[in-house]
C-alpha positions in Angstrom: 49.0 -2.6 10.0 46.4 -5.4 9.2 45.3 -6.7 6.0 41.5 -7.4 5.5 40.6 -10.3 3.0 37.6 -10.1 0.8 37.5 -13.0 -1.5 40.4 -12.6 -3.8 40.9 -9.1 -2.7 43.1 -7.9 0.1 43.0 -4.5 1.6 45.3 -2.7 4.1 43.7 -0.9 7.1 43.9 2.5 5.6 42.0 1.5 2.5 39.5 -0.6 4.6 38.9 2.5 6.9 38.4 5.0 4.1 35.8 2.5 2.2 34.0 2.3 5.5 33.9 6.1 5.9 32.7 6.5 2.3 29.9 3.8 2.9 28.9 5.5 6.1 28.8 8.9 4.5 26.8 7.6 1.6 24.3 5.7 4.0 23.9 9.0 6.1 23.1 11.1 2.9 20.6 8.6 1.6 18.7 8.3 5.1 18.6 12.1 5.2 17.0 12.3 1.8 14.6 9.7 2.7 13.7 11.4 5.9 13.2 14.8 4.4 11.0 13.2 1.6 8.8 11.7 4.4 8.7 15.0 6.1 7.5 16.6 3.0 5.0 13.9 2.6 3.7 14.0 5.8 3.3 17.9 5.9 1.6 17.7 2.4 -0.9 15.1 3.9 -1.6 17.2 6.8 -2.2 20.2 4.6 -4.7 18.3 2.4 -6.6 16.8 5.5 -6.9 20.2 7.0 -8.1 21.7 3.7 -10.9 18.9 3.8 -11.7 19.4 7.4 -12.2 23.0 6.7 -14.1 22.4 3.5 -16.7 20.3 5.6 -16.9 22.9 8.4 -17.5 25.6 5.9 -19.9 23.5 3.7 -17.7 24.0 0.7 -16.3 20.5 -0.2 -13.5 20.5 -2.6 -13.9 18.8 -6.0 -12.3 15.5 -4.7 -14.4 15.2 -1.8 -17.9 15.9 -3.2 -19.1 12.4 -3.2 -22.1 11.2 -1.1 -20.7 7.6 -0.9 -17.2 6.0 0.0 -16.1 3.4 -2.8 -14.1 0.4 -1.7 -12.3 -1.3 -4.4 -11.5 -4.9 -4.2 -8.6 -6.5 -6.2 -8.1 -10.1 -5.5 -4.6 -10.5 -7.2 -3.1 -13.8 -7.7 -2.6 -17.3 -6.3 -5.0 -17.4 -3.2 -5.9 -13.9 -3.4 -9.3 -14.6 -4.9 -10.1 -17.0 -2.0 -9.0 -14.5 0.5 -10.8 -11.7 -1.0 -14.0 -13.7 -1.3 -14.0 -14.2 2.5 -12.8 -10.5 3.1 -15.8 -9.5 1.1 -18.2 -11.5 3.4 -16.8 -9.9 6.4 -17.1 -6.2 4.9 -20.7 -7.0 4.0 -21.7 -8.2 7.4 -19.6 -5.4 9.4 -20.8 -2.5 6.9 -24.4 -3.9 6.2 -26.0 -0.8 7.3 -23.9 1.5 5.0 -24.0 -0.8 2.1 -27.8 -0.8 2.4 -28.1 2.9 2.6 -25.7 3.3 -0.3 -23.3 5.5 1.6 -20.6 2.9 0.9 -20.2 0.6 -2.1 -18.0 -2.4 -2.7 -16.4 -2.5 -6.0 -14.7 -5.6 -7.3 -11.9 -4.6 -9.8 -11.2 -7.3 -12.4 -8.0 -8.0 -14.2 -5.5 -7.8 -11.5 -4.0 -11.2 -12.2 -0.6 -12.4 -12.9 -1.6 -13.3 -16.4 -3.2 -9.9 -17.3 -0.2 -8.1 -15.9 2.2 -10.2 -17.9 0.1 -9.8 -21.1 -0.1 -5.9 -20.7 3.7 -5.8 -19.8 2.6 -3.5 -17.0 2.9 -4.0 -13.2 -0.7 -2.7 -13.3 -2.8 -2.7 -16.5 -4.1 0.7 -17.5 -7.9 -0.5 -17.0 -7.1 -1.8 -13.6 -5.2 1.5 -12.7 -8.2 3.5 -13.8 -10.6 1.5 -11.8 -8.4 1.7 -8.7 -8.1 5.5 -9.1 -12.1 5.8 -8.7 -12.0 4.3 -5.5 -11.6 5.9 -2.1 -10.2 2.6 -0.4 -8.3 -0.2 -2.0 -8.3 -3.6 -0.6 -5.5 -5.4 -2.5 -5.0 -9.2 -2.3 -1.6 -10.8 -2.7 0.2 -10.5 -6.0 3.3 -12.4 -7.6 6.2 -10.2 -8.5 7.6 -12.0 -11.8 11.3 -12.2 -12.3 13.6 -13.8 -14.7 13.7 -17.0 -12.4 10.2 -17.5 -13.4 11.0 -17.5 -17.1 8.7 -14.3 -17.3 9.2 -10.5 -17.9 10.8 -8.9 -15.0 8.3 -6.2 -13.9 8.1 -3.9 -10.8 6.4 -5.1 -7.6 2.7 -4.1 -7.5 3.0 -3.1 -4.0 5.9 -0.8 -4.6 4.2 0.6 -7.7 0.8 1.1 -6.1 2.5 2.7 -3.1 4.3 5.2 -5.2 1.3 5.9 -7.4 -0.9 6.7 -4.6 1.6 8.0 -2.2 0.6 5.7 0.7 2.3 3.8 3.3 0.7 0.2 3.5 -0.3 -1.2 6.8 -1.1 -4.8 7.3 -3.3 -5.0 10.4 -4.2 -7.9 12.6 -8.0 -7.4 13.3 -9.9 -8.8 16.3 -13.5 -8.9 16.4 -15.3 -8.3 19.6 -19.0 -8.9 20.4 -20.8 -6.2 22.1 -22.9 -7.9 24.4 -25.4 -4.9 25.1 -26.2 -4.5 21.4 -25.3 -7.7 19.9 -23.3 -5.9 17.0 -19.9 -6.8 16.2 -16.8 -4.2 16.4 -13.3 -4.2 14.8 -10.3 -3.1 16.5 -6.7 -3.1 15.6 -4.7 -5.6 17.7 -1.5 -5.3 16.1 -0.1 -3.4 13.1 2.8 -4.6 11.1 4.3 -1.8 9.1 6.0 -3.0 5.7 
């Protein structure tokens, strides 16, 4: 029989093994719950996608897909966010020039997504900002600070987590590489590496 020491606490081998087994069982149950939630989410997203595809083929678009333009919302966020977003918008305007000119795509800056505004509202995402984001088909979000007690501010939820849950999406941070097409002189964008987080 061995003793295991954890700080001031000693456990014999039997108690230790029992706690490990309980921990493993709990982890397996939690992991199963998460996997089942993701399977259900994937099935729901697949059904929605198939419904939209079917509506396009039959010429009967659903109520949420009857727009003649795509709206890309840009929310700069905090810190260096506004600097990053300014440069990102320049890239989007260059790459998407034709669609922006035709009006089939619109860039919509979303104001008020700063740390100061979020703290003043006492919300991870202020209501006016959330309403503006909800009107977009695509959301390009800059970095946001998650306030906590160590900053002597209100402790509110991470904006990334909140938006992920609100819009039911899995974020992907892509490293993009631009390649010039010699034959046409136009630039294209391809995904070089995707980091899931």
